[in-house]
C-alpha positions as a Python dict, from the first residue, in 0.01 Angstrom:
ca = {
    (1, 'M'): (0, 0, 0),
    (2, 'T'): (129, 357, -77),
    (3, 'P'): (83, 668, 33),
    (4, 'R'): (-118, 914, -185),
    (5, 'A'): (-213, 1238, -175),
    (6, 'Y'): (-596, 1305, -127),
    (7, 'Q'): (-834, 1575, -105),
    (8, 'Q'): (-1186, 1611, 38),
    (9, 'V'): (-1379, 1888, -162),
    (10, 'D'): (-1721, 2053, -126),
    (11, 'V'): (-1836, 2126, -449),
    (12, 'F'): (-2156, 2339, -535),
    (13, 'T'): (-2071, 2586, -287),
    (14, 'R'): (-1836, 2853, -185),
    (15, 'I'): (-1892, 2815, 168),
    (16, 'P'): (-1701, 2496, 299),
    (17, 'Y'): (-1961, 2180, 424),
    (18, 'L'): (-2261, 2333, 220),
    (19, 'G'): (-2223, 2158, -75),
    (20, 'N'): (-2142, 1814, -206),
    (21, 'A'): (-1859, 1633, -3),
    (22, 'L'): (-1627, 1463, -307),
    (23, 'G'): (-1299, 1254, -214),
    (24, 'V'): (-1003, 1256, -436),
    (25, 'V'): (-724, 1038, -487),
    (26, 'M'): (-457, 1231, -653),
    (27, 'D'): (-274, 916, -800),
    (28, 'G'): (-453, 614, -854),
    (29, 'S'): (-202, 471, -1045),
    (30, 'G'): (-129, 93, -961),
    (31, 'L'): (-501, 75, -815),
    (32, 'S'): (-733, -211, -920),
    (33, 'D'): (-1094, -151, -981),
    (34, 'E'): (-1208, -385, -683),
    (35, 'E'): (-950, -149, -456),
    (36, 'M'): (-1063, 194, -595),
    (37, 'Q'): (-1455, 37, -523),
    (38, 'A'): (-1358, -65, -180),
    (39, 'F'): (-1227, 259, -99),
    (40, 'A'): (-1478, 452, -243),
    (41, 'R'): (-1741, 201, -30),
    (42, 'W'): (-1530, 338, 278),
    (43, 'T'): (-1553, 673, 239),
    (44, 'N'): (-1935, 642, 215),
    (45, 'L'): (-1929, 975, -16),
    (46, 'S'): (-2180, 1012, -260),
    (47, 'E'): (-1842, 1015, -509),
    (48, 'T'): (-1496, 915, -493),
    (49, 'T'): (-1264, 1006, -767),
    (50, 'F'): (-907, 868, -866),
    (51, 'L'): (-682, 1058, -1089),
    (52, 'L'): (-477, 912, -1335),
    (53, 'P'): (-307, 1039, -1674),
    (54, 'P'): (-459, 1029, -1968),
    (55, 'S'): (-483, 717, -2219),
    (56, 'P'): (-288, 793, -2521),
    (57, 'A'): (-521, 867, -2733),
    (58, 'A'): (-736, 1109, -2503),
    (59, 'A'): (-359, 1310, -2491),
    (60, 'A'): (-342, 1312, -2842),
    (61, 'Q'): (-706, 1470, -2839),
    (62, 'G'): (-567, 1720, -2554),
    (63, 'A'): (-660, 1563, -2250),
    (64, 'D'): (-498, 1717, -1958),
    (65, 'Y'): (-586, 1400, -1683),
    (66, 'R'): (-816, 1103, -1675),
    (67, 'V'): (-1065, 1076, -1367),
    (68, 'R'): (-1254, 761, -1270),
    (69, 'I'): (-1605, 784, -1031),
    (70, 'F'): (-1691, 567, -842),
    (71, 'T'): (-2006, 581, -585),
    (72, 'P'): (-2041, 312, -275),
    (73, 'A'): (-2189, 117, -505),
    (74, 'D'): (-2019, 85, -811),
    (75, 'E'): (-1839, 317, -1102),
    (76, 'L'): (-1967, 554, -1319),
    (77, 'P'): (-1889, 691, -1687),
    (78, 'F'): (-1940, 1087, -1597),
    (79, 'A'): (-2076, 1287, -1308),
    (80, 'G'): (-2132, 1643, -1239),
    (81, 'H'): (-1986, 1757, -896),
    (82, 'P'): (-1684, 1463, -935),
    (83, 'T'): (-1604, 1697, -1255),
    (84, 'L'): (-1569, 2022, -1090),
    (85, 'G'): (-1431, 1896, -745),
    (86, 'S'): (-1184, 1662, -948),
    (87, 'C'): (-1074, 1965, -1208),
    (88, 'H'): (-1068, 2215, -859),
    (89, 'A'): (-807, 1950, -694),
    (90, 'W'): (-642, 1899, -1007),
    (91, 'L'): (-547, 2264, -1054),
    (92, 'Q'): (-506, 2313, -667),
    (93, 'A'): (-215, 2048, -664),
    (94, 'G'): (-47, 2245, -930),
    (95, 'G'): (-202, 2063, -1251),
    (96, 'T'): (-107, 2305, -1613),
    (97, 'P'): (-382, 2234, -1842),
    (98, 'K'): (-233, 2224, -2214),
    (99, 'A'): (-418, 2506, -2343),
    (100, 'A'): (-481, 2821, -2144),
    (101, 'G'): (-834, 2868, -2018),
    (102, 'T'): (-960, 2526, -2113),
    (103, 'I'): (-898, 2181, -1897),
    (104, 'V'): (-980, 1878, -2061),
    (105, 'Q'): (-1090, 1581, -1868),
    (106, 'E'): (-1095, 1226, -1958),
    (107, 'C'): (-1398, 984, -1830),
    (108, 'A'): (-1513, 668, -1923),
    (109, 'K'): (-1803, 873, -2095),
    (110, 'G'): (-1504, 1055, -2319),
    (111, 'L'): (-1339, 1381, -2327),
    (112, 'V'): (-1547, 1677, -2077),
    (113, 'K'): (-1415, 2021, -2173),
    (114, 'L'): (-1403, 2326, -1863),
    (115, 'K'): (-1360, 2628, -1844),
    (116, 'R'): (-1249, 2897, -1530),
    (117, 'D'): (-1429, 3215, -1524),
    (118, 'S'): (-1286, 3388, -1258),
    (119, 'S'): (-1269, 3129, -936),
    (120, 'R'): (-1538, 2930, -1087),
    (121, 'L'): (-1529, 2658, -1282),
    (122, 'A'): (-1800, 2501, -1557),
    (123, 'F'): (-1796, 2174, -1758),
    (124, 'A'): (-1973, 2123, -2076),
    (125, 'A'): (-2271, 1913, -2039),
    (126, 'P'): (-2189, 1588, -2271),
    (127, 'S'): (-2456, 1483, -2514),
    (128, 'L'): (-2777, 1378, -2406),
    (129, 'Q'): (-3036, 1138, -2516),
    (130, 'R'): (-3360, 1121, -2366),
    (131, 'S'): (-3653, 973, -2417),
    (132, 'T'): (-4043, 913, -2272),
    (133, 'P'): (-4071, 696, -1944),
    (134, 'D'): (-4362, 493, -1945),
    (135, 'S'): (-4696, 595, -1759),
    (136, 'A'): (-4705, 291, -1525),
    (137, 'L'): (-4372, 389, -1415),
    (138, 'I'): (-4436, 760, -1361),
    (139, 'A'): (-4717, 635, -1132),
    (140, 'E'): (-4536, 414, -930),
    (141, 'V'): (-4274, 712, -848),
    (142, 'A'): (-4557, 929, -802),
    (143, 'A'): (-4682, 697, -506),
    (144, 'A'): (-4317, 662, -379),
    (145, 'L'): (-4292, 1035, -403),
    (146, 'G'): (-4629, 1101, -229),
    (147, 'L'): (-4744, 1308, -526),
    (148, 'R'): (-5006, 1344, -708),
    (149, 'T'): (-4993, 1257, -1069),
    (150, 'E'): (-5120, 1589, -1161),
    (151, 'Q'): (-4855, 1737, -970),
    (152, 'I'): (-4607, 1601, -1259),
    (153, 'R'): (-4575, 1835, -1539),
    (154, 'A'): (-4314, 1640, -1787),
    (155, 'A'): (-4113, 1320, -1733),
    (156, 'Q'): (-3807, 1232, -1924),
    (157, 'W'): (-3536, 979, -1912),
    (158, 'L'): (-3219, 1139, -1924),
    (159, 'D'): (-2869, 964, -2072),
    (160, 'N'): (-2548, 1164, -2054),
    (161, 'G'): (-2355, 875, -1941),
    (162, 'P'): (-2551, 798, -1655),
    (163, 'V'): (-2933, 743, -1708),
    (164, 'W'): (-3136, 861, -1461),
    (165, 'L'): (-3527, 955, -1461),
    (166, 'G'): (-3676, 1314, -1440),
    (167, 'L'): (-3959, 1464, -1319),
    (168, 'L'): (-4061, 1831, -1388),
    (169, 'L'): (-4309, 1913, -1112),
    (170, 'D'): (-4558, 2226, -1062),
    (171, 'S'): (-4373, 2439, -797),
    (172, 'M'): (-4079, 2488, -614),
    (173, 'D'): (-4247, 2411, -294),
    (174, 'T'): (-4365, 2105, -448),
    (175, 'V'): (-4001, 1958, -461),
    (176, 'L'): (-3932, 2070, -109),
    (177, 'D'): (-4232, 1897, 39),
    (178, 'L'): (-4149, 1572, -71),
    (179, 'R'): (-4138, 1295, 174),
    (180, 'P'): (-4028, 1011, -44),
    (181, 'D'): (-4073, 624, 80),
    (182, 'H'): (-3732, 512, -2),
    (183, 'S'): (-3805, 150, 4),
    (184, 'A'): (-4054, 190, -257),
    (185, 'L'): (-3863, 420, -479),
    (186, 'K'): (-3550, 126, -480),
    (187, 'G'): (-3587, -59, -788),
    (188, 'L'): (-3796, 203, -986),
    (189, 'A'): (-3491, 395, -1144),
    (190, 'R'): (-3126, 427, -1068),
    (191, 'G'): (-3173, 797, -991),
    (192, 'I'): (-3463, 1007, -995),
    (193, 'G'): (-3453, 1360, -985),
    (194, 'V'): (-3710, 1641, -942),
    (195, 'A'): (-3741, 1982, -1046),
    (196, 'G'): (-3961, 2265, -970),
    (197, 'M'): (-4008, 2588, -1102),
    (198, 'D'): (-4281, 2867, -1031),
    (199, 'S'): (-4309, 2950, -1376),
    (200, 'A'): (-4338, 2581, -1492),
    (201, 'P'): (-4634, 2517, -1764),
    (202, 'E'): (-4945, 2451, -1701),
    (203, 'A'): (-5006, 2117, -1850),
    (204, 'P'): (-4769, 1860, -2022),
    (205, 'D'): (-4905, 1942, -2362),
    (206, 'L'): (-4789, 2273, -2343),
    (207, 'I'): (-4414, 2153, -2311),
    (208, 'V'): (-4293, 2182, -2658),
    (209, 'R'): (-4018, 2159, -2853),
    (210, 'S'): (-3933, 2523, -2935),
    (211, 'N'): (-3679, 2737, -3167),
    (212, 'R'): (-3343, 2815, -3145),
    (213, 'E'): (-3454, 3170, -3108),
    (214, 'A'): (-3688, 3125, -2823),
    (215, 'R'): (-3523, 2919, -2595),
    (216, 'A'): (-3417, 3221, -2376),
    (217, 'F'): (-3746, 3353, -2389),
    (218, 'G'): (-3659, 3664, -2569),
    (219, 'G'): (-3641, 3933, -2348),
    (220, 'S'): (-3961, 3884, -2138),
    (221, 'S'): (-3911, 3919, -1791),
    (222, 'S'): (-3947, 3509, -1744),
    (223, 'S'): (-3608, 3502, -1856),
    (224, 'S'): (-3496, 3762, -1598),
    (225, 'A'): (-3436, 3552, -1316),
    (226, 'A'): (-3121, 3561, -1096),
    (227, 'T'): (-2776, 3445, -1295),
    (228, 'L'): (-2513, 3713, -1146),
    (229, 'D'): (-2583, 3590, -757),
    (230, 'D'): (-2689, 3265, -599),
    (231, 'T'): (-3084, 3319, -631),
    (232, 'P'): (-3242, 3024, -764),
    (233, 'S'): (-3500, 3010, -978),
    (234, 'I'): (-3560, 2624, -970),
    (235, 'E'): (-3552, 2386, -731),
    (236, 'V'): (-3394, 2002, -739),
    (237, 'R'): (-3367, 1687, -540),
    (238, 'F'): (-3218, 1361, -632),
    (239, 'F'): (-3286, 1070, -523),
    (240, 'A'): (-3083, 719, -609),
    (241, 'D'): (-3123, 433, -360),
    (242, 'D'): (-3002, 170, -596),
    (243, 'I'): (-2657, 293, -577),
    (244, 'G'): (-2661, 358, -204),
    (245, 'V'): (-2727, 740, -237),
    (246, 'T'): (-3057, 807, -15),
    (247, 'E'): (-3090, 1203, -126),
    (248, 'D'): (-2810, 1357, -317),
    (249, 'P'): (-2671, 1687, -186),
    (250, 'V'): (-2586, 1820, -512),
    (251, 'T'): (-2598, 1652, -861),
    (252, 'G'): (-2397, 1777, -1163),
    (253, 'S'): (-2497, 1525, -1388),
    (254, 'F'): (-2867, 1564, -1343),
    (255, 'N'): (-2858, 1906, -1376),
    (256, 'A'): (-2683, 1895, -1682),
    (257, 'S'): (-2914, 1697, -1848),
    (258, 'L'): (-3219, 1875, -1701),
    (259, 'A'): (-3073, 2172, -1800),
    (260, 'Q'): (-3046, 2067, -2166),
    (261, 'W'): (-3405, 1940, -2188),
    (262, 'L'): (-3603, 2226, -1993),
    (263, 'I'): (-3370, 2492, -2240),
    (264, 'A'): (-3448, 2285, -2558),
    (265, 'D'): (-3808, 2256, -2484),
    (266, 'G'): (-3833, 2633, -2400),
    (267, 'I'): (-3944, 2556, -2032),
    (268, 'A'): (-3644, 2739, -1873),
    (269, 'P'): (-3448, 3036, -1987),
    (270, 'A'): (-3040, 3021, -2107),
    (271, 'R'): (-2906, 3123, -1791),
    (272, 'Y'): (-3060, 3026, -1476),
    (273, 'V'): (-2917, 2917, -1100),
    (274, 'A'): (-3041, 2604, -951),
    (275, 'A'): (-3090, 2527, -585),
    (276, 'Q'): (-3017, 2162, -435),
    (277, 'G'): (-2965, 1987, -77),
    (278, 'T'): (-3194, 2265, 106),
    (279, 'C'): (-3413, 1966, 271),
    (280, 'I'): (-3095, 1823, 404),
    (281, 'G'): (-2920, 2082, 578),
    (282, 'R'): (-2710, 2208, 273),
    (283, 'A'): (-2709, 2521, 6),
    (284, 'G'): (-2552, 2400, -333),
    (285, 'R'): (-2586, 2658, -606),
    (286, 'V'): (-2578, 2540, -1000),
    (287, 'F'): (-2486, 2795, -1233),
    (288, 'I'): (-2641, 2673, -1549),
    (289, 'E'): (-2571, 2897, -1909),
    (290, 'Q'): (-2618, 2806, -2291),
    (291, 'D'): (-2349, 2997, -2476),
    (292, 'A'): (-2437, 3150, -2833),
    (293, 'H'): (-2345, 2818, -2988),
    (294, 'G'): (-2593, 2621, -2787),
    (295, 'Q'): (-2350, 2426, -2573),
    (296, 'V'): (-2514, 2435, -2207),
    (297, 'W'): (-2245, 2463, -1953),
    (298, 'V'): (-2283, 2390, -1598),
    (299, 'G'): (-2093, 2583, -1321),
    (300, 'G'): (-2024, 2539, -971),
    (301, 'D'): (-1754, 2679, -694),
    (302, 'S'): (-1527, 2421, -519),
    (303, 'V'): (-1357, 2462, -210),
    (304, 'T'): (-1135, 2195, -13),
    (305, 'C'): (-1209, 2121, 303),
    (306, 'I'): (-972, 1805, 410),
    (307, 'E'): (-572, 1772, 227),
    (308, 'G'): (-381, 1472, 345),
    (309, 'K'): (-298, 1143, 257),
    (310, 'V'): (-431, 796, 223),
    (311, 'T'): (-249, 469, 232),
    (312, 'L'): (-395, 253, -58),
}
């Protein structure tokens, strides 16, 4: 066993202990899959990552480092808060990107670009595939969450590496008032994310794909939700009992796919702030922005809370 540099980073917050904790083993070289999984199980964090040199093929495409991402139960091809937190740790440890202002991460999903604006990092949301879930499944999920079916405005399977079930509810308060039956949720989906915005559409048939010009709601008041501070216009919660996470403090991968869905369908403006973790004593803030090329960026602050060594 070897002493290895280790950081524990709080992600999607600028105030320590109010975001989502991430364990980062700064050099995972020589560790087997089983050893990585065992350590992630031991930390009992929603995710633990291991940094490695990029593969030759990825390095040729500009990758700066490779990351492997583990929950207490298994490995993920991509996840948002581990992407931001791992990049934060890599930079803090002296990592220098090949291209100024841009960091390229290799993960099982592929290459993910990050950019740094002032002290905040943001990652480019990976490509998304989505589909409509079966109505019988939605009824089961609604019952497990304690929802009436009419409180669900829309639902989608969201696949950007991990596959999550996303529900759009009728208000932010409905999201905050959920009292899920976790035993009933288990087995329904690998992860279930719910979001509510007080300006959400009145009914599912009003949710239609918008054209490019309408995605930012033009200059209407609905697009003026605060994006320059931490004031949220969307409330998010995420439940993943099947991978050992009862309620995730802040879920970057779900917020990424949620943003791509809601912006593409004209439900959310091109810039907004999402809150997550409120019901479990956290204050996560996710900064969403779609650029002029249609790329959705998912940003958040990170702060290192623990720095030292682990023996692995």
